MDTraj code that builds the backbone (N, CA, C; nanometers):
import mdtraj as md
import numpy as np

residues = "MET ASN ARG THR GLN LYS ILE ALA TRP LEU PHE VAL VAL THR THR SER LEU ALA ILE ILE ALA THR ILE THR THR ILE THR ILE LEU TYR PHE LYS VAL GLY MET THR LYS ALA LEU LEU GLY PHE GLY MET ILE GLY LEU ALA GLY LEU GLY GLY LEU ALA PRO ILE PHE ILE LYS LYS ASP ARG GLY ARG VAL THR PHE ASP GLU ARG ASP ALA ILE VAL LYS GLU LYS ALA ALA TYR THR GLY PHE THR ALA ALA PHE LEU PHE THR CYS PHE ALA CYS MET ILE PRO PHE PHE VAL LEU GLY PRO LYS ALA SER ILE SER VAL LYS TRP LEU PRO LEU ILE TRP ILE GLY THR PHE VAL THR GLN PHE PHE PHE TYR SER LEU ALA ILE LEU VAL GLN TYR GLY TRP GLY ARG LYS ASP GLY ASN LYS".split()
xyz = np.array([
    [1.6601, 6.0371, 1.3923],
    [1.7130, 6.1166, 1.2829],
    [1.6285, 6.0852, 1.1587],
    [1.5752, 6.1884, 1.0965],
    [1.4907, 6.1643, 0.9801],
    [1.5744, 6.1508, 0.8523],
    [1.5057, 6.1206, 0.7434],
    [1.5734, 6.0944, 0.6159],
    [1.6501, 6.2170, 0.5671],
    [1.5932, 6.3348, 0.5850],
    [1.6585, 6.4573, 0.5403],
    [1.7922, 6.4766, 0.6110],
    [1.7950, 6.4494, 0.7404],
    [1.9196, 6.4617, 0.8163],
    [2.0236, 6.3601, 0.7701],
    [1.9807, 6.2384, 0.7458],
    [2.0743, 6.1351, 0.7007],
    [2.1366, 6.1725, 0.5663],
    [2.0535, 6.2233, 0.4756],
    [2.1040, 6.2656, 0.3451],
    [2.2012, 6.3817, 0.3618],
    [2.1663, 6.4769, 0.4487],
    [2.2539, 6.5925, 0.4729],
    [2.3875, 6.5475, 0.5319],
    [2.3837, 6.4544, 0.6273],
    [2.5085, 6.4041, 0.6862],
    [2.5961, 6.3382, 0.5807],
    [2.5345, 6.2563, 0.4968],
    [2.6128, 6.1880, 0.3935],
    [2.6765, 6.2882, 0.2987],
    [2.6016, 6.3931, 0.2619],
    [2.6592, 6.4911, 0.1705],
    [2.7698, 6.5712, 0.2367],
    [2.7534, 6.6082, 0.3629],
    [2.8587, 6.6825, 0.4335],
    [2.9852, 6.5974, 0.4433],
    [2.9700, 6.4710, 0.4752],
    [3.0864, 6.3824, 0.4887],
    [3.1558, 6.3617, 0.3539],
    [3.0789, 6.3307, 0.2490],
    [3.1422, 6.3062, 0.1190],
    [3.2077, 6.4334, 0.0636],
    [3.1444, 6.5481, 0.0844],
    [3.2031, 6.6729, 0.0357],
    [3.3290, 6.7077, 0.1130],
    [3.3266, 6.6889, 0.2433],
    [3.4460, 6.7161, 0.3239],
    [3.5614, 6.6264, 0.2825],
    [3.5328, 6.4984, 0.2627],
    [3.6371, 6.4063, 0.2178],
    [3.6884, 6.4431, 0.0788],
    [3.5990, 6.4875, -0.0086],
    [3.6401, 6.5284, -0.1437],
    [3.7301, 6.6511, -0.1383],
    [3.6984, 6.7456, -0.0519],
    [3.7821, 6.8656, -0.0394],
    [3.9194, 6.8296, 0.0159],
    [3.9230, 6.7437, 0.1161],
    [4.0512, 6.7001, 0.1736],
    [4.1325, 6.6249, 0.0683],
    [4.0673, 6.5352, -0.0067],
    [4.1369, 6.4592, -0.1117],
    [4.1887, 6.5520, -0.2213],
    [4.1115, 6.6535, -0.2566],
    [4.1532, 6.7483, -0.3597],
    [4.2760, 6.8264, -0.3158],
    [4.2706, 6.8803, -0.1952],
    [4.3845, 6.9594, -0.1448],
    [4.5087, 6.8718, -0.1326],
    [4.4928, 6.7500, -0.0816],
    [4.6061, 6.6585, -0.0672],
    [4.6657, 6.6232, -0.2037],
    [4.5804, 6.5913, -0.3002],
    [4.6278, 6.5543, -0.4337],
    [4.7015, 6.6693, -0.5005],
    [4.6443, 6.7881, -0.4925],
    [4.7092, 6.9038, -0.5549],
    [4.8442, 6.9316, -0.4891],
    [4.8498, 6.9216, -0.3574],
    [4.9751, 6.9458, -0.2858],
    [5.0824, 6.8450, -0.3263],
    [5.0465, 6.7179, -0.3291],
    [5.1439, 6.6141, -0.3657],
    [5.1889, 6.6314, -0.5107],
    [5.0927, 6.6529, -0.6009],
    [5.1280, 6.6692, -0.7422],
    [5.2101, 6.7954, -0.7664],
    [5.1848, 6.8995, -0.6902],
    [5.2599, 7.0240, -0.7063],
    [5.4085, 7.0006, -0.6847],
    [5.4432, 6.9255, -0.5808],
    [5.5842, 6.9005, -0.5515],
    [5.6455, 6.7975, -0.6455],
    [5.5643, 6.7115, -0.7061],
    [5.6178, 6.6089, -0.7943],
    [5.6246, 6.6513, -0.9415],
    [5.5197, 6.7198, -0.9905],
    [5.5142, 6.7492, -1.1341],
    [5.4897, 6.8967, -1.1663],
    [5.4753, 6.9810, -1.0679],
    [5.4533, 7.1240, -1.0936],
    [5.3055, 7.1600, -1.0901],
    [5.2806, 7.2888, -1.0830],
    [5.1436, 7.3363, -1.0636],
    [5.0537, 7.3127, -1.1837],
    [5.1061, 7.3196, -1.3041],
    [5.0211, 7.3020, -1.4225],
    [4.9513, 7.1670, -1.4207],
    [5.0257, 7.0607, -1.3951],
    [4.9665, 6.9271, -1.3908],
    [4.8986, 6.9000, -1.2564],
    [4.9383, 6.9710, -1.1535],
    [4.8776, 6.9514, -1.0220],
    [4.7313, 6.9938, -1.0211],
    [4.6950, 7.0836, -1.1104],
    [4.5556, 7.1279, -1.1162],
    [4.4608, 7.0156, -1.1559],
    [4.5140, 6.9069, -1.2091],
    [4.4316, 6.7898, -1.2385],
    [4.3726, 6.7312, -1.1101],
    [4.4321, 6.7635, -0.9976],
    [4.3810, 6.7173, -0.8688],
    [4.2423, 6.7689, -0.8372],
    [4.1986, 6.8743, -0.9075],
    [4.0628, 6.9244, -0.8862],
    [3.9576, 6.8211, -0.9253],
    [3.9974, 6.7212, -1.0029],
    [3.9051, 6.6140, -1.0383],
    [3.8574, 6.5338, -0.9182],
    [3.9356, 6.5374, -0.8106],
    [3.8974, 6.4643, -0.6890],
    [3.7703, 6.5212, -0.6262],
    [3.7348, 6.6447, -0.6599],
    [3.6140, 6.7040, -0.6035],
    [3.4904, 6.6283, -0.6519],
    [3.5075, 6.5493, -0.7567],
    [3.3984, 6.4659, -0.8060],
    [3.3483, 6.3656, -0.7038],
    [3.4315, 6.3341, -0.6045],
    [3.3880, 6.2443, -0.4972],
    [3.2678, 6.3007, -0.4220],
    [3.2528, 6.4326, -0.4231],
    [3.1380, 6.4949, -0.3565],
    [3.0080, 6.4510, -0.4224],
    [3.0152, 6.4137, -0.5481],
    [2.8969, 6.3677, -0.6195],
    [2.8372, 6.2405, -0.5625],
    [2.9166, 6.1647, -0.4871],
    [2.8638, 6.0435, -0.4238],
    [2.7530, 6.0774, -0.3245],
    [2.7611, 6.1967, -0.2645],
    [2.6553, 6.2402, -0.1734],
    [2.5227, 6.2571, -0.2443],
    [2.5275, 6.2856, -0.3736],
    [2.4048, 6.3002, -0.4517],
    [2.3293, 6.1696, -0.4701],
    [2.3965, 6.0583, -0.4436],
    [2.3309, 5.9277, -0.4542],
    [2.2571, 5.8894, -0.3265],
    [2.2665, 5.9723, -0.2246],
    [2.2059, 5.9416, -0.0945],
    [2.0569, 5.9096, -0.1021],
    [1.9764, 5.9840, -0.1778],
    [1.8338, 5.9511, -0.1813],
    [1.8042, 5.8106, -0.2339],
    [1.8956, 5.7552, -0.3104],
    [1.8757, 5.6195, -0.3626],
    [1.8978, 5.5164, -0.2527],
    [1.9995, 5.5406, -0.1681],
    [2.0390, 5.4413, -0.0685],
    [1.9699, 5.4570, 0.0668],
    [1.9240, 5.5747, 0.0985],
    [1.8605, 5.5978, 0.2283],
    [1.7101, 5.5820, 0.2115],
    [1.6562, 5.4863, 0.2839],
    [1.5148, 5.4533, 0.2703],
    [1.4273, 5.5648, 0.3265],
    [1.3068, 5.5709, 0.2739],
    [1.2107, 5.6691, 0.3219],
    [1.1674, 5.6324, 0.4639],
    [1.1320, 5.7365, 0.5415],
    [1.0872, 5.7154, 0.6791],
    [0.9551, 5.6382, 0.6799],
    [0.9404, 5.5586, 0.7846],
    [0.8164, 5.4825, 0.7996],
    [0.7211, 5.5617, 0.8882],
    [0.5979, 5.5378, 0.8723],
    [0.4975, 5.6071, 0.9518],
    [0.4051, 5.6876, 0.8625],
    [0.3003, 5.7392, 0.9246],
    [0.2028, 5.8130, 0.8456],
    [0.2510, 5.9532, 0.8126],
    [0.3178, 6.0197, 0.9075],
    [0.3654, 6.1557, 0.8848],
    [0.5176, 6.1529, 0.8750],
    [0.5681, 6.1797, 0.7558],
    [0.7137, 6.1797, 0.7373],
    [0.7666, 6.3187, 0.7077],
    [0.6760, 6.4149, 0.6860],
    [0.7179, 6.5498, 0.6486],
    [0.6086, 6.6460, 0.6958],
    [0.6456, 6.7475, 0.7742],
    [0.5462, 6.8427, 0.8219],
    [0.5892, 6.9864, 0.7914],
    [0.5180, 7.0830, 0.8483],
    [0.5458, 7.2235, 0.8207],
    [0.6859, 7.2633, 0.8662],
    [0.7271, 7.2107, 0.9808],
    [0.8611, 7.2445, 1.0321],
    [0.9696, 7.1979, 0.9357],
    [0.9510, 7.0797, 0.8803],
    [1.0477, 7.0285, 0.7830],
    [1.0531, 7.1183, 0.6594],
    [0.9382, 7.1668, 0.6166],
    [0.9349, 7.2562, 0.5006],
    [1.0075, 7.3869, 0.5307],
    [0.9893, 7.4396, 0.6516],
    [1.0571, 7.5637, 0.6908],
    [1.2079, 7.5417, 0.6987],
    [1.2496, 7.4283, 0.7539],
    [1.3921, 7.3963, 0.7639],
    [1.4536, 7.3904, 0.6250],
    [1.3873, 7.3225, 0.5319],
    [1.4410, 7.3120, 0.3956],
    [1.4442, 7.4475, 0.3254],
    [1.3436, 7.5308, 0.3512],
    [1.3404, 7.6634, 0.2886],
    [1.4556, 7.7501, 0.3399],
    [1.4765, 7.7517, 0.4707],
    [1.5876, 7.8296, 0.5268],
    [1.7221, 7.7752, 0.4787],
    [1.7323, 7.6435, 0.4684],
    [1.8561, 7.5826, 0.4201],
    [1.8814, 7.6208, 0.2745],
    [1.7761, 7.6281, 0.1953],
    [1.7917, 7.6677, 0.0551],
    [1.8422, 7.8117, 0.0457],
    [1.7894, 7.9003, 0.1298],
    [1.8385, 8.0391, 0.1318],
    [1.9856, 8.0445, 0.1727],
    [2.0213, 7.9650, 0.2720],
    [2.1605, 7.9611, 0.3168],
    [2.2516, 7.9103, 0.2059],
    [2.2119, 7.8026, 0.1389],
    [2.2915, 7.7480, 0.0290],
    [2.3061, 7.8468, -0.0850],
    [2.1968, 7.9147, -0.1188],
    [2.2032, 8.0139, -0.2260],
    [2.2969, 8.1284, -0.1892],
    [2.2869, 8.1759, -0.0656],
    [2.3736, 8.2857, -0.0208],
    [2.5201, 8.2458, -0.0266],
    [2.5517, 8.1245, 0.0208],
    [2.6898, 8.0771, 0.0188],
    [2.7407, 8.0636, -0.1244],
    [2.6572, 8.0102, -0.2132],
    [2.6974, 7.9945, -0.3537],
    [2.7178, 8.1309, -0.4201],
    [2.6305, 8.2255, -0.3891],
    [2.6430, 8.3596, -0.4448],
    [2.7735, 8.4247, -0.3982],
    [2.8039, 8.4115, -0.2682],
    [2.9275, 8.4689, -0.2157],
    [3.0506, 8.4008, -0.2755],
    [3.0445, 8.2691, -0.2917],
    [3.1563, 8.1967, -0.3531],
    [3.1824, 8.2499, -0.4942],
    [3.0752, 8.2647, -0.5720],
    [3.0902, 8.3136, -0.7089],
    [3.1440, 8.4566, -0.7104],
    [3.0942, 8.5395, -0.6194],
    [3.1438, 8.6776, -0.6113],
    [3.2936, 8.6799, -0.5815],
    [3.3350, 8.6024, -0.4824],
    [3.4767, 8.6000, -0.4466],
    [3.5613, 8.5389, -0.5579],
    [3.5122, 8.4316, -0.6203],
    [3.5878, 8.3666, -0.7278],
    [3.6061, 8.4591, -0.8474],
    [3.5134, 8.5504, -0.8667],
    [3.5247, 8.6437, -0.9802],
    [3.5978, 8.7721, -0.9432],
    [3.5822, 8.8183, -0.8207],
    [3.6380, 8.9486, -0.7843],
    [3.7811, 8.9408, -0.7307],
    [3.8186, 8.8317, -0.6667],
    [3.9552, 8.8204, -0.6144],
    [4.0588, 8.8311, -0.7274],
    [4.0422, 8.7578, -0.8400],
    [4.1391, 8.7761, -0.9491],
    [4.1428, 8.9204, -1.0012],
    [4.0279, 8.9851, -1.0033],
    [4.0228, 9.1234, -1.0496],
    [4.1090, 9.2136, -0.9617],
    [4.0958, 9.1980, -0.8302],
    [4.1720, 9.2843, -0.7397],
    [4.3188, 9.2426, -0.7280],
    [4.3466, 9.1124, -0.7400],
    [4.4845, 9.0653, -0.7285],
    [4.5628, 9.0914, -0.8571],
    [4.5043, 9.0597, -0.9720],
    [4.5745, 9.0714, -1.0991],
    [4.5587, 9.2088, -1.1642],
    [4.4541, 9.2788, -1.1290],
    [4.4310, 9.4101, -1.1874],
    [4.3289, 9.4049, -1.2989],
    [4.2738, 9.5199, -1.3341],
    [4.1661, 9.5226, -1.4341],
    [4.2117, 9.4925, -1.5764],
    [4.3385, 9.5021, -1.6055],
    [4.3862, 9.4786, -1.7426],
    [4.4350, 9.3352, -1.7646],
    [4.4375, 9.2566, -1.6600],
    [4.4855, 9.1187, -1.6713],
    [4.3764, 9.0291, -1.7301],
    [4.4163, 8.9117, -1.7720],
    [4.3195, 8.8135, -1.8199],
    [4.3491, 8.6800, -1.7520],
    [4.2464, 8.5986, -1.7417],
    [4.2643, 8.4659, -1.6841],
    [4.2211, 8.3627, -1.7880],
    [4.2696, 8.2426, -1.7708],
    [4.2394, 8.1354, -1.8650],
    [4.0962, 8.0855, -1.8443],
    [4.0376, 8.0394, -1.9532],
    [3.9024, 7.9851, -1.9459],
    [3.8979, 7.8523, -1.8710],
    [4.0116, 7.7917, -1.8463],
    [4.0126, 7.6643, -1.7735],
    [3.9610, 7.6804, -1.6315],
    [3.9584, 7.8029, -1.5805],
    [3.9098, 7.8272, -1.4446],
    [3.7573, 7.8323, -1.4379],
    [3.6905, 7.8550, -1.5485],
    [3.5441, 7.8686, -1.5473],
    [3.4715, 7.7417, -1.5019],
    [3.5083, 7.6227, -1.5510],
    [3.4410, 7.5030, -1.4985],
    [3.4665, 7.4822, -1.3496],
    [3.5850, 7.5202, -1.3030],
    [3.6135, 7.5052, -1.1602],
    [3.5262, 7.5989, -1.0763],
    [3.5042, 7.7189, -1.1256],
    [3.4151, 7.8117, -1.0552],
    [3.2726, 7.7577, -1.0569],
    [3.2310, 7.7036, -1.1687],
    [3.0963, 7.6487, -1.1830],
    [3.0753, 7.5309, -1.0872],
    [3.1707, 7.4371, -1.0866],
    [3.1618, 7.3214, -0.9971],
    [3.1689, 7.3666, -0.8516],
    [3.2597, 7.4597, -0.8225],
    [3.2723, 7.5114, -0.6860],
    [3.1448, 7.5764, -0.6360],
    [3.0739, 7.6435, -0.7250],
    [2.9474, 7.7068, -0.6872],
    [2.8453, 7.6015, -0.6460],
    [2.8327, 7.4954, -0.7238],
    [2.7370, 7.3902, -0.6904],
    [2.7751, 7.3156, -0.5626],
    [2.9021, 7.2834, -0.5483],
    [2.9467, 7.2128, -0.4272],
    [2.9230, 7.3001, -0.3047],
    [2.9527, 7.4286, -0.3161],
    [2.9302, 7.5215, -0.2054],
    [2.7822, 7.5273, -0.1696],
    [2.6960, 7.5357, -0.2712],
    [2.5526, 7.5448, -0.2446],
    [2.5028, 7.4219, -0.1696],
    [2.5334, 7.3039, -0.2182],
    [2.4839, 7.1823, -0.1543],
    [2.5477, 7.1583, -0.0179],
    [2.6747, 7.1939, -0.0028],
    [2.7415, 7.1758, 0.1262],
    [2.6763, 7.2627, 0.2331],
    [2.6559, 7.3904, 0.2030],
    [2.5955, 7.4797, 0.3021],
    [2.4465, 7.4524, 0.3203],
    [2.3797, 7.4046, 0.2178],
    [2.2403, 7.3615, 0.2309],
    [2.2332, 7.2470, 0.3329],
    [2.3202, 7.1490, 0.3181],
    [2.3216, 7.0347, 0.4096],
    [2.3609, 7.0766, 0.5506],
    [2.4609, 7.1633, 0.5619],
    [2.5003, 7.2121, 0.6944],
    [2.3861, 7.2858, 0.7630],
    [2.3143, 7.3675, 0.6876],
    [2.2020, 7.4422, 0.7453],
    [2.0926, 7.3479, 0.7941],
    [2.0694, 7.2411, 0.7211],
    [1.9706, 7.1419, 0.7656],
    [2.0145, 7.0803, 0.8974],
    [2.1415, 7.0402, 0.9062],
    [2.1920, 6.9777, 1.0280],
    [2.1885, 7.0728, 1.1465],
    [2.2238, 7.1973, 1.1248],
    [2.2223, 7.2959, 1.2335],
    [2.0796, 7.3169, 1.2830],
    [1.9849, 7.3286, 1.1924],
    [1.8468, 7.3550, 1.2326],
    [1.7827, 7.2362, 1.3047],
    [1.8239, 7.1164, 1.2689],
    [1.7706, 6.9988, 1.3375],
    [1.8482, 6.9639, 1.4638],
    [1.9556, 7.0335, 1.4915],
    [2.0305, 7.0078, 1.6135],
    [2.1448, 6.9104, 1.5964],
    [2.2042, 6.9003, 1.4778],
    [2.3239, 6.8188, 1.4518],
    [2.3023, 6.6703, 1.4779],
    [2.1834, 6.6196, 1.4581],
    [2.1667, 6.4747, 1.4623],
    [2.0928, 6.4214, 1.5820],
    [2.0112, 6.5034, 1.6464],
    [1.9285, 6.4494, 1.7537],
    [1.8341, 6.3456, 1.6953],
    [1.8098, 6.2414, 1.7693],
    [1.7286, 6.1320, 1.7170],
    [1.5841, 6.1733, 1.6932],
    [1.5314, 6.2570, 1.7804],
    [1.3905, 6.2952, 1.7647],
    [1.3724, 6.4189, 1.6781],
    [1.4799, 6.4916, 1.6485],
    [1.4706, 6.6097, 1.5653],
    [1.4203, 6.7330, 1.6377],
    [1.3932, 6.7205, 1.7687],
    [1.3439, 6.8340, 1.8469],
    [1.4538, 6.8913, 1.9337],
    [1.4408, 7.0191, 1.9641],
    [1.5392, 7.0841, 2.0515],
    [1.4905, 7.0822, 2.1935],
])
top = md.Topology()
chain = top.add_chain()
for i, resn in enumerate(residues, 1):
    res = top.add_residue(resn, chain, resSeq=i)
    for name in ("N", "CA", "C"):
        top.add_atom(name, md.element.get_by_symbol(name[0]), res)
traj = md.Trajectory(xyz[None], top)
């Protein structure tokens, strides 16, 4: 498993745990203190940021060739996948309230940072997933 795969795995795991922690926190707080204060549970998504520290902790691969053309193609396709997922997330986050609430309704600005953070988390999560899928979900040699 190369360094790129290890970083992708760490980000997928930390993001998944952050999403589970966020949903759990919001659910528990909703029943205890109501929805207004339960939205503070979105702060748990910050745990996904721990995946961003992966390049610091995961050592570079040893050997003369650590990155080749195939790796560049994998990263390029993963970037397209991440961008597409982030674009769709933003589209849905903006259009669902429009269709549910109607064109004359308004929403609070407190939702804008959540959409912004959600867009970035979505991009990196799907970028990492695309890397793992293209490399075969963790094969040691990276070949199919």
